[in-house]
N, C-alpha and C positions, 0 to 999 in steps of 0.2 A: 598734251593733255592726257591724264591717266585714263586707262580703259574704263574704269568705273564711272568717271565723269562723263565720258563720251556716251556710255550706255544710258546714263541719266538724261542727257540732252536728247538722245535718240527717242527715249520714251516720251519726253515732253513734246517733241515734234510730232510723234505718233498720235498723241492725244489731240494735237492741233490739226491732224490729218494732213501733215506737210510731208513732201517728198524728201526733205532733209533727213527724216528718220531713217530712210533706206540708205542714204549716203553715209551717215554715221555708223550704221550697222556694218556696211561693207568695209569701212575703214578698220573697224575692230576685227572683223573676220579675216581680212587680208593679213593682219598681224598675228592671227591665231590666238587672240587674247580675249575671246568672248567669255570663256569659262572664268578667267581671272577677273573680268569686269563684273560678272554676276557675284563672285565672292566679295569683291570690294564693296559693292552696293549693300550686300547683306551685312558685312562687317561694319560699314558706316552706320547702318540702321541701329546696330547694337550700341554704338557710342553716342547716339542721339538721345536726348531727354524729351524733346518735343514730339508728341505723338503724331502730329500731322506730317512732320519731316520723316519720321520712321515709316509711315505709310507710303510716302512718295518713293523713298529708297527701296522699300520692299516690292512696290509695284514695278519699279524699274528692273529689279532683279528677276521678278517673275516674268517680265516681258522678255528679257534676254534669255531666260531659261527655256523659253518656247523654241528657240533656234538651236538648242543643244540636245543631243540624244542620250548622252551618257553623264549628265551632271547629277551628282548625288542629291536626291531630294531631301535626305535627312538633315543636311546642313541648314537648308532653308526652313524646314519645319521646326527644328530645335530652336533656331533664333526667334521665330514667331512666338513659340511657347515661352521662351525666356523673357521676351519683351512684354508679354502679357502679364507675367508675374511681376516683373520690375515696375511696370506702370501701375499695378495695383498697390504695391508698397510705397511707391513714390508719391502717392496721393497725399494731399495736405491733411487728410483725416488720419493717416498713418504716420507719415513723416519719416520714412527711411529712404533717403535719396541715394540709393546704391547705383554704382556704375555696373555695366555688364561684366567688366573684368573683376571687380570686387565680388560680384555674385558668384562667378565661376570659382573664385578662390575660396570663398567661405562655404560653398555648397548649399544645396536646398535645405538640408537637415538643420544647419545652423540658422538659416533664415526662419525656419519654422519655430525653432527654439526661441528666437528673439521675439517673434510674434506672440508666442505662448507666455513668455515672461512679461510681456506688456498686456497680457490678458485679452489679446485680440483673437479670441478663439474662433469666431465665425470665419474670419478671413483665412486663418491658418487651416481650417478644415476644408474650405473651398480650394485653396491652393493644393492641398494634399490630394483631393479628389481629382482636380484638373490634371495634376502631374501623374496621377495613378500610382501614388506612393503605396507600398505594401502597408496593410492595416496596422501591423505592430509598430511600424516606424512612423506612420502618418496619423490617420484619423483616431485610431485607438489611443495612441500616445497623447494626442491633444485632449481627447475627452477625459482621459485619466487625470491629467493635470487640472482640467476644469473641475472635475469632481472633487479633487483634493482641495482646491480653492473654495469650492462651494460649501464644504462641510465646516469651514472656518467662519462662515457668516453667522454672527451671533443673533442677528435680528429675526432669523427665520426659525420656525419650530423644527424639531427632529423629524416629525412626520412629513412635513412639507419638503424638507431637503431629501429625505430618503425616497419620497415619491418622485421628485424631480430627477434625481440621479438614476433611478431605475428606468424611468421613461426614456431619458436621454441615452443611456447606455444599453438599452434593450437589444439593439441590432448590431452593436459594436462587437468585434471579435477580439478575443485574447486579453480582455481587461480583467485584472484581478481585483475583485471587490474587497479582498482582505487588505490590500495595500491602502485603499481608500478608507476602510474602517479603522485601520491602524492610525491613519492621520487624524481621524475624528477622535480616537481615544487619546492621542497625544494632546489634542486641544481640550481635553476634559469632557468630551461628550460621549460618555460610555454607552448610554441608551441608543444614541444614533449609530454608534459603531455596531451594536448588536443587531439593529434593524438592517444595516447594510450587509452584515454577514449572512442574513437570510437569503440574499441574492447570490451568494458565492456557491457555485455548484460543487466545488472540491472540498470535501471534508478535511483533507489534509492541510488546507489553508485556513479553515475555520477554527479548528480545535486549538492550535498553538496560541492564537490571539485570544480566544476565550479564556484559556488558562492564564494568560498574561493579565487579563482583566479581572481575574479572580472569580470567574463564572464557571466554576468547576462542574457543577451539576449539569449545566447546559452543555458544557464541553463533553461530558460523559454521554449524554443523550445523543449528541451529534456523532460521536465516535461509534456508538452502537448502531445508529441508523446507517452509517457508511458501510458496515459489514467488514471493516478492516480490523482484524484482530490486533495487529501491531499498534494501531492507533488507540484501540481500547486499552491495551497494556500500558501505553504511554500515559494515558489519563489516570489509570488506576495507580500507577507508580507515583505520579504527582500527588494524588489524593492521599496516598499512604504517608508520604513525607510531610504533607501540610496539615493533616488532621490528626486528632488524637485517636487512639485505637477504637474506642467505642463508637464515635461518630463515623469513622471510616467503615466499620462493619455495618452500621445502620444504613449508610449510603448505598453500599453494595447490595444489601438485602432488598432495597427498592428497585434494583436493576438486575434481574435474574441472569441476563446474558453476561454482564460484567462479573457477577459473582461466580458463575460457572467457569469463566476463563481464569479468574483469580484462583479458584480452587485447583484447576489443572496446573497452574504455575506453582502453587504451594506444595502440591503433591511431589514435585520434583526438586523444589528448591528450599522450601520453608516448612518442614514437618510440624514444628511447634505451632505455627500460624494456622495450618489446616485443622489442627486439633482444637484450637480456640474457636475457629469458625463452626465446627461441628457442635461444640459445646453450647455456643450461643444460639444455634438454631435447634438445639435439642434433637439433633439427628443421630439417634442411638445406633441405627443400622450402620451408618458410615463410621461412627466412633468404634464400633465393634470391629469392623474391617481394618480400621487404622491400628488398633491394638494387636490384631493378628499379624499384620505385616511388620509391625515394629518388633514383635516377638522373635521373628526369624533373624533379626539383626543382632540379637543378644547372644553372647557366647556362654554366659553363666545360666545354668538351668533354673536357679531360683528366680532370676529376673525374667526369664522367659515364661515361667509358670505364673508369675505375678501379672504379667501383661495379658496372658491368655485368660486368667481369671477375670480381669477387667473386661475383656472382650465378652466373656460369658454373661457378665452382669449387664452389659449394654445390649446384647442380643435379647436377653430376657425382657429388658425395658421396651425393646422394639417389637416384642412378641414374635420373634423369629425362632421358633422352637427347634427347627432343623439345625440352624447355624449354632445355636447355643449347645445342642447335644453333640454336634460334630466337634466343637471346640473343647467341650468337656472330655470327650473321648480322646482327643489329642493329648490333653493333660494326663489322663490315665496312662496312655501309651508311653509318654515321656518318663513318668515315674517308674513304670514297669521296666523300661529300657535301662534306666539308671540302676535299678536294683539288680538286674541281671549283669550289668557291667561290673558292679561291685562284687557280685558273687562268682561269676564265671569268667570275667575278664574279656568278654567279647565286645567289640566296638559296635554298639547298636544305636546310640543316641542320635536322634534326628532322622532315622530311617522311617519309611512308611510302614504301615501295618503288614502289607504283603511282603515287603523286603525283609522285615524283621522275622516273619515266619520262615521265609526261605533260608535266611542265615541260620536260624535255630535248627531247622530240619537238616540242613547240610552238615552241621557240626555234631549232630546226634543229640541235641538237647530236646528230646521228644516231649518230656513232661511239661517244661515251660511253654513249648509250642502248643501242646494240647490245652493248657490253661488259657493261653492267649486266644486260641480258637473258640473256646467256650465263652470267655469273658466278653469278647467283642462280637460274638455271634457271626463269625465268618461263615459264609455259605458253604455247605458240605462239598459241593462240586469244586469250589475254588481250593478248599483245604486239601481235598484228595489230589487234585492236580498238582499242587505245590509239593505234597509229600511224595507222590509217585515220581515226579521229575527229580526231586532231591535224591531219592534212593536210587533211581536209575543212573543219575550222573555219578554217584559213588559206586555203582555196580554192586550194591548191597542187595543181592537177589533174594537171600533168605528172609531178610526183614521185609522186603517188598511182598514176597509171597505170603508171609504171615499177616501183613497189613491187609492184603487183598482178601484174605479169607476171614478177617475179623468181623466184617459186616457187609451188607449188600452195597456194591459200588454205585454211586450216583453218576458215574462216567460210563459212556458207551465205548468200551475198549475197541470194538471191531470197526466202528465207523470214524475213528479218529486217527488220520494218517500221521500226525505229529507224534502222537503217543506210541503208535506202532513202530515208528522209526527209532524212538528212544529205547523201546523194549526189544528191539531186534536181537541184541546179544543174548537176552534172557530166553527168547523163543528158540534161538539156535541151540542154546544149552539144553533145553528140554528135548529137542529133537535129536 
């Protein structure tokens, strides 16, 4: 007789309180087959479909296990767990008569899938919880499938389905509402899809589906709420391609954050577009700045002056007197530089006022420098400093002495170390 059969008989005799139980156990122990007997009983229970027979065999295995000190308990526990799952799906209400061997071959995941496809969601969830399957593989996956099936039910209203889904999935981890909403949209239930997206915490999942559903305004609002600039740029680019220019600008005007980001983009990528935006908003200050920046990119003087004149006009409209005056003076300086280049041949165009004065003084064009000094109201101290340093660098001490005696100096010669250093050769000459 096989060791497992002897162990089963020993357990039966033990329950009858018969001494034969001890004789059977001794016989198994003498052959050192008690561990094998326990394994045979456990394995036999796995092959049985009758629940009572399973219990008898498992009790026999448990009885034999008491006389072993090193038998692995996991083998027994796993079989009990497997049989509980198998008995649940073998029920006539489910109708999946799996053997233990088939169950092990197909794995628990496949069994859960079969239950889900049969829409036996409560049983699938109970099995997942009993087997402690990870959420993303177990309960969450089952609930997501249930929700996707739920949104296809035509007899229920959008509000009822959205409420039922949110309540059911409230405590489930890792479920993407966007996938459920996408299924609802595929079924032609756009409003339900939008309601479901309200429960999606990740804006990156909400926005693409909203754009797919042609709900661009809502997508833009969600992107702005997320604070993700890349997401906002994605929506703005989509709107730009889908809308005509006027509607696009009007939409952005209602969303200051999106408009600001789009302006930043246009400043670097689309100069003509940013100009149109400023024109539409009557933003004369920004238009003036735009023309000034554009003027520096022009190589021809006439084009540069034309752009600067446009900037002056815009600054005047914006009532920015300082900017208008500064731009007008820049135009005067450019014309002055061009005239001197034509007359004297010096390369001056594009230099600042101070650099222009420095060049003129260094090459001895004192009269044009004096005229520039008066026309642009250069501070006396700055003009004196430029002329003194220019004459000192040329070591034109006679002209420097003549200039110093022409009028009272606005510069304190003694307390200026930099000036004293430049004039050191002159003072050495005098001594």
